[in-house]
N, CA, C and O atoms as CSV, one atom per row, in Angstrom:
chain,resi,resn,atom,element,x,y,z
A,1,MET,N,N,5.532,12.260,11.721
A,1,MET,CA,C,4.374,11.534,11.204
A,1,MET,C,C,4.264,10.216,11.971
A,1,MET,O,O,5.223,9.446,12.025
A,2,SER,N,N,3.115,9.960,12.553
A,2,SER,CA,C,2.952,8.737,13.337
A,2,SER,C,C,2.365,7.589,12.536
A,2,SER,O,O,2.546,6.427,12.900
A,3,GLU,N,N,1.654,7.902,11.434
A,3,GLU,CA,C,1.113,6.827,10.605
A,3,GLU,C,C,1.032,7.262,9.145
A,3,GLU,O,O,1.026,8.451,8.826
A,4,ILE,N,N,0.970,6.261,8.271
A,4,ILE,CA,C,0.825,6.498,6.842
A,4,ILE,C,C,-0.264,5.558,6.335
A,4,ILE,O,O,-0.394,4.432,6.816
A,5,ILE,N,N,-1.039,6.020,5.370
A,5,ILE,CA,C,-2.157,5.235,4.841
A,5,ILE,C,C,-1.872,4.886,3.389
A,5,ILE,O,O,-1.468,5.739,2.599
A,6,PHE,N,N,-2.089,3.613,3.046
A,6,PHE,CA,C,-1.955,3.141,1.677
A,6,PHE,C,C,-3.317,2.708,1.145
A,6,PHE,O,O,-4.101,2.074,1.852
A,7,LEU,N,N,-3.583,3.054,-0.094
A,7,LEU,CA,C,-4.768,2.600,-0.807
A,7,LEU,C,C,-4.375,1.319,-1.538
A,7,LEU,O,O,-3.502,1.348,-2.405
A,8,VAL,N,N,-5.004,0.206,-1.202
A,8,VAL,CA,C,-4.681,-1.098,-1.786
A,8,VAL,C,C,-5.810,-1.504,-2.726
A,8,VAL,O,O,-6.983,-1.496,-2.355
A,9,GLU,N,N,-5.429,-1.861,-3.956
A,9,GLU,CA,C,-6.406,-2.288,-4.953
A,9,GLU,C,C,-5.921,-3.553,-5.642
A,9,GLU,O,O,-4.720,-3.812,-5.716
A,10,GLU,N,N,-6.863,-4.334,-6.145
A,10,GLU,CA,C,-6.504,-5.487,-6.970
A,10,GLU,C,C,-6.049,-4.966,-8.322
A,10,GLU,O,O,-6.707,-4.116,-8.922
A,11,ALA,N,N,-4.926,-5.475,-8.797
A,11,ALA,CA,C,-4.406,-5.060,-10.102
A,11,ALA,C,C,-5.202,-5.743,-11.209
A,11,ALA,O,O,-5.625,-6.887,-11.043
A,12,PRO,N,N,-5.415,-5.064,-12.333
A,12,PRO,CA,C,-6.198,-5.655,-13.431
A,12,PRO,C,C,-5.605,-6.956,-13.976
A,12,PRO,O,O,-6.336,-7.820,-14.459
A,13,VAL,N,N,-4.288,-7.093,-13.896
A,13,VAL,CA,C,-3.629,-8.293,-14.429
A,13,VAL,C,C,-3.330,-9.317,-13.337
A,13,VAL,O,O,-2.626,-10.296,-13.585
A,14,GLY,N,N,-3.852,-9.102,-12.146
A,14,GLY,CA,C,-3.616,-10.004,-11.027
A,14,GLY,C,C,-2.692,-9.377,-10.006
A,14,GLY,O,O,-1.893,-8.503,-10.343
A,15,GLY,N,N,-2.789,-9.807,-8.784
A,15,GLY,CA,C,-1.983,-9.250,-7.714
A,15,GLY,C,C,-2.609,-7.992,-7.135
A,15,GLY,O,O,-3.803,-7.745,-7.298
A,16,PHE,N,N,-1.789,-7.204,-6.459
A,16,PHE,CA,C,-2.278,-6.024,-5.756
A,16,PHE,C,C,-1.321,-4.857,-5.938
A,16,PHE,O,O,-0.123,-5.045,-6.145
A,17,THR,N,N,-1.873,-3.636,-5.858
A,17,THR,CA,C,-1.064,-2.428,-5.852
A,17,THR,C,C,-1.344,-1.679,-4.564
A,17,THR,O,O,-2.429,-1.788,-3.992
A,18,ALA,N,N,-0.353,-0.913,-4.108
A,18,ALA,CA,C,-0.510,-0.091,-2.908
A,18,ALA,C,C,0.095,1.275,-3.185
A,18,ALA,O,O,1.246,1.381,-3.609
A,19,ARG,N,N,-0.695,2.327,-2.940
A,19,ARG,CA,C,-0.267,3.704,-3.180
A,19,ARG,C,C,-0.479,4.500,-1.909
A,19,ARG,O,O,-1.581,4.517,-1.361
A,20,ALA,N,N,0.575,5.163,-1.433
A,20,ALA,CA,C,0.488,5.966,-0.216
A,20,ALA,C,C,-0.293,7.242,-0.479
A,20,ALA,O,O,-0.162,7.845,-1.544
A,21,LEU,N,N,-1.100,7.653,0.482
A,21,LEU,CA,C,-1.819,8.910,0.394
A,21,LEU,C,C,-0.927,10.013,0.967
A,21,LEU,O,O,-0.494,9.933,2.116
A,22,GLY,N,N,-0.657,11.032,0.167
A,22,GLY,CA,C,0.150,12.153,0.624
A,22,GLY,C,C,1.647,11.983,0.486
A,22,GLY,O,O,2.401,12.893,0.830
A,23,GLU,N,N,2.096,10.844,-0.007
A,23,GLU,CA,C,3.523,10.584,-0.222
A,23,GLU,C,C,3.697,9.915,-1.582
A,23,GLU,O,O,2.758,9.310,-2.100
A,24,SER,N,N,4.871,10.018,-2.152
A,24,SER,CA,C,5.158,9.406,-3.459
A,24,SER,C,C,5.713,7.998,-3.269
A,24,SER,O,O,6.876,7.728,-3.569
A,25,ILE,N,N,4.861,7.108,-2.764
A,25,ILE,CA,C,5.269,5.720,-2.543
A,25,ILE,C,C,4.260,4.821,-3.243
A,25,ILE,O,O,3.053,4.953,-3.043
A,26,PHE,N,N,4.766,3.903,-4.068
A,26,PHE,CA,C,3.923,2.947,-4.791
A,26,PHE,C,C,4.656,1.620,-4.837
A,26,PHE,O,O,5.871,1.583,-5.035
A,27,THR,N,N,3.921,0.532,-4.656
A,27,THR,CA,C,4.499,-0.795,-4.803
A,27,THR,C,C,3.418,-1.758,-5.250
A,27,THR,O,O,2.229,-1.442,-5.193
A,28,GLU,N,N,3.830,-2.928,-5.691
A,28,GLU,CA,C,2.881,-3.959,-6.131
A,28,GLU,C,C,3.424,-5.331,-5.791
A,28,GLU,O,O,4.627,-5.510,-5.601
A,29,ALA,N,N,2.512,-6.309,-5.716
A,29,ALA,CA,C,2.900,-7.670,-5.360
A,29,ALA,C,C,1.871,-8.658,-5.874
A,29,ALA,O,O,0.755,-8.286,-6.236
A,30,ASP,N,N,2.262,-9.919,-5.899
A,30,ASP,CA,C,1.381,-10.975,-6.395
A,30,ASP,C,C,0.333,-11.398,-5.371
A,30,ASP,O,O,-0.740,-11.870,-5.748
A,31,ASN,N,N,0.631,-11.233,-4.071
A,31,ASN,CA,C,-0.332,-11.629,-3.043
A,31,ASN,C,C,-0.226,-10.666,-1.858
A,31,ASN,O,O,0.698,-9.856,-1.793
A,32,LEU,N,N,-1.163,-10.757,-0.935
A,32,LEU,CA,C,-1.214,-9.812,0.183
A,32,LEU,C,C,-0.036,-9.959,1.137
A,32,LEU,O,O,0.453,-8.962,1.669
A,33,SER,N,N,0.421,-11.168,1.357
A,33,SER,CA,C,1.568,-11.376,2.241
A,33,SER,C,C,2.808,-10.677,1.685
A,33,SER,O,O,3.527,-9.996,2.417
A,34,GLU,N,N,3.045,-10.848,0.411
A,34,GLU,CA,C,4.178,-10.193,-0.252
A,34,GLU,C,C,3.988,-8.669,-0.259
A,34,GLU,O,O,4.955,-7.921,-0.114
A,35,LEU,N,N,2.751,-8.218,-0.427
A,35,LEU,CA,C,2.471,-6.788,-0.431
A,35,LEU,C,C,2.811,-6.164,0.920
A,35,LEU,O,O,3.358,-5.063,0.967
A,36,HIS,N,N,2.496,-6.846,2.011
A,36,HIS,CA,C,2.818,-6.338,3.344
A,36,HIS,C,C,4.326,-6.104,3.476
A,36,HIS,O,O,4.758,-5.069,3.985
A,37,THR,N,N,5.111,-7.061,3.018
A,37,THR,CA,C,6.570,-6.943,3.076
A,37,THR,C,C,7.062,-5.793,2.208
A,37,THR,O,O,7.920,-5.017,2.629
A,38,LYS,N,N,6.521,-5.682,1.000
A,38,LYS,CA,C,6.964,-4.636,0.084
A,38,LYS,C,C,6.565,-3.242,0.567
A,38,LYS,O,O,7.320,-2.287,0.384
A,39,VAL,N,N,5.395,-3.115,1.176
A,39,VAL,CA,C,4.971,-1.820,1.717
A,39,VAL,C,C,5.907,-1.402,2.851
A,39,VAL,O,O,6.343,-0.252,2.899
A,40,ARG,N,N,6.219,-2.325,3.764
A,40,ARG,CA,C,7.144,-2.011,4.857
A,40,ARG,C,C,8.506,-1.563,4.314
A,40,ARG,O,O,9.069,-0.571,4.777
A,41,ASP,N,N,9.028,-2.301,3.334
A,41,ASP,CA,C,10.323,-1.960,2.740
A,41,ASP,C,C,10.279,-0.588,2.066
A,41,ASP,O,O,11.214,0.202,2.200
A,42,ALA,N,N,9.200,-0.308,1.345
A,42,ALA,CA,C,9.069,0.971,0.646
A,42,ALA,C,C,9.023,2.137,1.634
A,42,ALA,O,O,9.622,3.184,1.388
A,43,VAL,N,N,8.320,1.957,2.740
A,43,VAL,CA,C,8.234,3.008,3.754
A,43,VAL,C,C,9.608,3.242,4.385
A,43,VAL,O,O,10.016,4.387,4.578
A,44,LYS,N,N,10.315,2.167,4.704
A,44,LYS,CA,C,11.646,2.298,5.305
A,44,LYS,C,C,12.613,2.998,4.349
A,44,LYS,O,O,13.462,3.771,4.794
A,45,CYS,N,N,12.499,2.740,3.055
A,45,CYS,CA,C,13.377,3.375,2.064
A,45,CYS,C,C,13.027,4.841,1.843
A,45,CYS,O,O,13.910,5.649,1.553
A,46,HIS,N,N,11.767,5.191,1.974
A,46,HIS,CA,C,11.295,6.546,1.670
A,46,HIS,C,C,11.638,7.557,2.771
A,46,HIS,O,O,11.942,8.714,2.479
A,47,PHE,N,N,11.590,7.126,4.019
A,47,PHE,CA,C,11.773,8.036,5.146
A,47,PHE,C,C,13.126,7.828,5.815
A,47,PHE,O,O,13.676,6.727,5.802
A,48,ASP,N,N,13.659,8.911,6.406
A,48,ASP,CA,C,14.810,8.784,7.284
A,48,ASP,C,C,14.362,8.005,8.512
A,48,ASP,O,O,13.183,8.020,8.866
A,49,GLU,N,N,15.295,7.328,9.157
A,49,GLU,CA,C,14.952,6.454,10.280
A,49,GLU,C,C,14.162,7.170,11.377
A,49,GLU,O,O,13.213,6.600,11.915
A,50,GLU,N,N,14.530,8.399,11.717
A,50,GLU,CA,C,13.840,9.104,12.794
A,50,GLU,C,C,12.474,9.640,12.375
A,50,GLU,O,O,11.683,10.032,13.234
A,51,LYS,N,N,12.177,9.665,11.068
A,51,LYS,CA,C,10.888,10.177,10.580
A,51,LYS,C,C,9.958,9.074,10.070
A,51,LYS,O,O,8.862,9.364,9.590
A,52,THR,N,N,10.382,7.821,10.169
A,52,THR,CA,C,9.574,6.702,9.693
A,52,THR,C,C,8.293,6.580,10.515
A,52,THR,O,O,8.350,6.541,11.744
A,53,PRO,N,N,7.128,6.519,9.844
A,53,PRO,CA,C,5.861,6.336,10.576
A,53,PRO,C,C,5.879,5.040,11.388
A,53,PRO,O,O,6.462,4.040,10.968
A,54,LYS,N,N,5.246,5.069,12.530
A,54,LYS,CA,C,5.188,3.889,13.403
A,54,LYS,C,C,4.056,2.939,13.005
A,54,LYS,O,O,4.096,1.751,13.323
A,55,ILE,N,N,3.042,3.474,12.305
A,55,ILE,CA,C,1.886,2.664,11.903
A,55,ILE,C,C,1.692,2.802,10.401
A,55,ILE,O,O,1.731,3.903,9.852
A,56,ILE,N,N,1.481,1.662,9.745
A,56,ILE,CA,C,1.124,1.637,8.322
A,56,ILE,C,C,-0.298,1.095,8.245
A,56,ILE,O,O,-0.572,-0.030,8.662
A,57,ARG,N,N,-1.188,1.904,7.711
A,57,ARG,CA,C,-2.595,1.515,7.585
A,57,ARG,C,C,-2.879,1.182,6.121
A,57,ARG,O,O,-2.588,1.985,5.234
A,58,LEU,N,N,-3.445,0.005,5.867
A,58,LEU,CA,C,-3.798,-0.416,4.510
A,58,LEU,C,C,-5.316,-0.327,4.345
A,58,LEU,O,O,-6.073,-1.000,5.046
A,59,HIS,N,N,-5.737,0.509,3.413
A,59,HIS,CA,C,-7.161,0.681,3.130
A,59,HIS,C,C,-7.459,-0.080,1.840
A,59,HIS,O,O,-7.073,0.354,0.755
A,60,HIS,N,N,-8.149,-1.217,1.963
A,60,HIS,CA,C,-8.454,-2.067,0.806
A,60,HIS,C,C,-9.694,-1.554,0.086
A,60,HIS,O,O,-10.742,-1.339,0.695
A,61,VAL,N,N,-9.552,-1.361,-1.228
A,61,VAL,CA,C,-10.651,-0.886,-2.058
A,61,VAL,C,C,-10.932,-1.944,-3.112
A,61,VAL,O,O,-10.020,-2.404,-3.798
A,62,ARG,N,N,-12.183,-2.323,-3.236
A,62,ARG,CA,C,-12.543,-3.314,-4.229
A,62,ARG,C,C,-13.758,-2.799,-4.993
A,62,ARG,O,O,-14.789,-2.469,-4.407
A,63,GLU,N,N,-13.616,-2.739,-6.278
A,63,GLU,CA,C,-14.730,-2.273,-7.114
A,63,GLU,C,C,-15.528,-3.470,-7.593
A,63,GLU,O,O,-14.965,-4.462,-8.057
A,64,GLU,N,N,-16.842,-3.370,-7.477
A,64,GLU,CA,C,-17.735,-4.412,-7.975
A,64,GLU,C,C,-18.721,-3.800,-8.957
A,64,GLU,O,O,-19.223,-2.696,-8.749
A,65,VAL,N,N,-18.986,-4.528,-10.021
A,65,VAL,CA,C,-19.954,-4.077,-11.012
A,65,VAL,C,C,-21.110,-5.063,-10.999
A,65,VAL,O,O,-20.899,-6.270,-11.113
A,66,LEU,N,N,-22.326,-4.559,-10.861
A,66,LEU,CA,C,-23.514,-5.394,-10.841
A,66,LEU,C,C,-24.358,-5.119,-12.075
A,66,LEU,O,O,-24.571,-3.965,-12.444
A,67,ALA,N,N,-24.830,-6.168,-12.702
A,67,ALA,CA,C,-25.739,-6.010,-13.832
A,67,ALA,C,C,-27.156,-5.796,-13.302
A,67,ALA,O,O,-27.535,-6.352,-12.272
A,68,VAL,N,N,-27.920,-4.995,-14.011
A,68,VAL,CA,C,-29.299,-4.709,-13.594
A,68,VAL,C,C,-30.251,-5.555,-14.398
A,68,VAL,O,O,-31.464,-5.471,-14.206
């Protein structure tokens, strides 16, 4: 696997969550800088060294509600 994609969302209580697509990896953090570190650590822990993806892609999703 050359890359892994995470879906990043704002948590309802503050901070951010990141969930890998196609893998059982989930982490959360108070800010984006901390989230980057936690995502890297989670990926390193999940995969054997020779199978670790070389690229981590973060797909940020933000929901907005508009009143009509």
